[in-house]
N, C-alpha and C positions, 0 to 999 in steps of 0.2 A: 288340469289337462294339459299335455305339447305330448309334439312331433316329434320323431326322429327327423337329425339335418343331412341324413345319409341318405335314406330310404321314402322320411314323412307318412314312416305307420305312425299311429297311435301308441304313445311311450306307456311302459304299464311299472306298477311299483314291484318294487322286490327286497328284497337283505342279500350287503356283501357278507363277505366274511365273517367281515369284525360284527354283526348284528344291526348295521346301521342300513337306515331307509335312499335305495337309490330308485335311479329311472332304468327300460334297461327297456329296450327290442326286440321283442321276439322273431322277428324276419331276419335283421341284421346282428343283431347281439354290443348294437353300440352301446355305453354303458355311460349313467353319468350319477356324481350325485347331489342329491339334492341343495339349493343351497339357502340358508341361515332361515330367507326371508322367507321356504316357500314352504306350504305342510299338506303333503299328499295322504298325509298318512289315516287323515277324516274320511271314516264309511258311514252312509246313511245306510238305515233300512228303510225297507220302502215295503207296508204290509201291501197285498192285496185281495179282494177282496177275494171269497169260493167266484171258481165259473161259473156262470146262470148258464140254463140253457135260454138260449134266446132262437134256436129256431126248433118249429113245430112242426111233426110231419103233419101231410093232410092228407086224409084218402082223398085222389082225385075227386071218383065219383059227389062227395059230400062238397069238392070246389066246386066242381061245373059251374052251378049258381053264378058262379063273379068271374067264371075263365069269359074269357072274349071269343065274341060265335061270327059265323061267317054260315053260307048258305054250299056248300061244296055235296057233288054228287055223291052216296054212298054204294061200295060198292055191294056191302050189303044190304039193304035196303032197296039196291037200284030205282034210285031214284035222286033229287036234289034235296038235300036234305040242312037243318041247319045243326052246324059240330058248334063242339066248342073244338077249340088249340090253345096249346102251352107251348113250347119251345123249350129245352137243355141244351147244353153242349156237353156233349158224348162225345167226343171224341177232340184233334189237340185242338188249343187256340184261337193257331190261327187259320184254322178251317169253320166253315160255318154251321149253325146250330142245327142241332138235329129239332123237324116239326111233329110235333104230336095232337094229331085230329081226332075226338070223340063222337061219333053220331048222336044226339042226344033225342031221338029216337027210339034205335032202336041197341047201343051201347058198342056200340061194334067202334073199335082204335085199331089206326093205324101210323104209319109215320111218312113223313118226306123228308127226303137229304136233299140239299144242292149240288 
């Protein structure tokens, strides 16, 4: 691996018009011949396993028993009830996440923004 002395970008191998290997900068066009002891022709193929499905979608109703809970006023039940809650980043990353609440008694779900 070598870098361009002019702009600092990584040099890539290429062939000149005579078929000899050279190093070339794709940004500024700098070219140089390979020294006799340099060998950039070796490439190694890496085999990757197929991407495994690592995320399992779980219905929130199934996950309610594992979600954290709190006592909050439920507008549907008209009283303080135990609710499950979770947070999701629904807006841009520089804004706070949206908090979702679900009443464990009546199932009413609502969100809260900051």
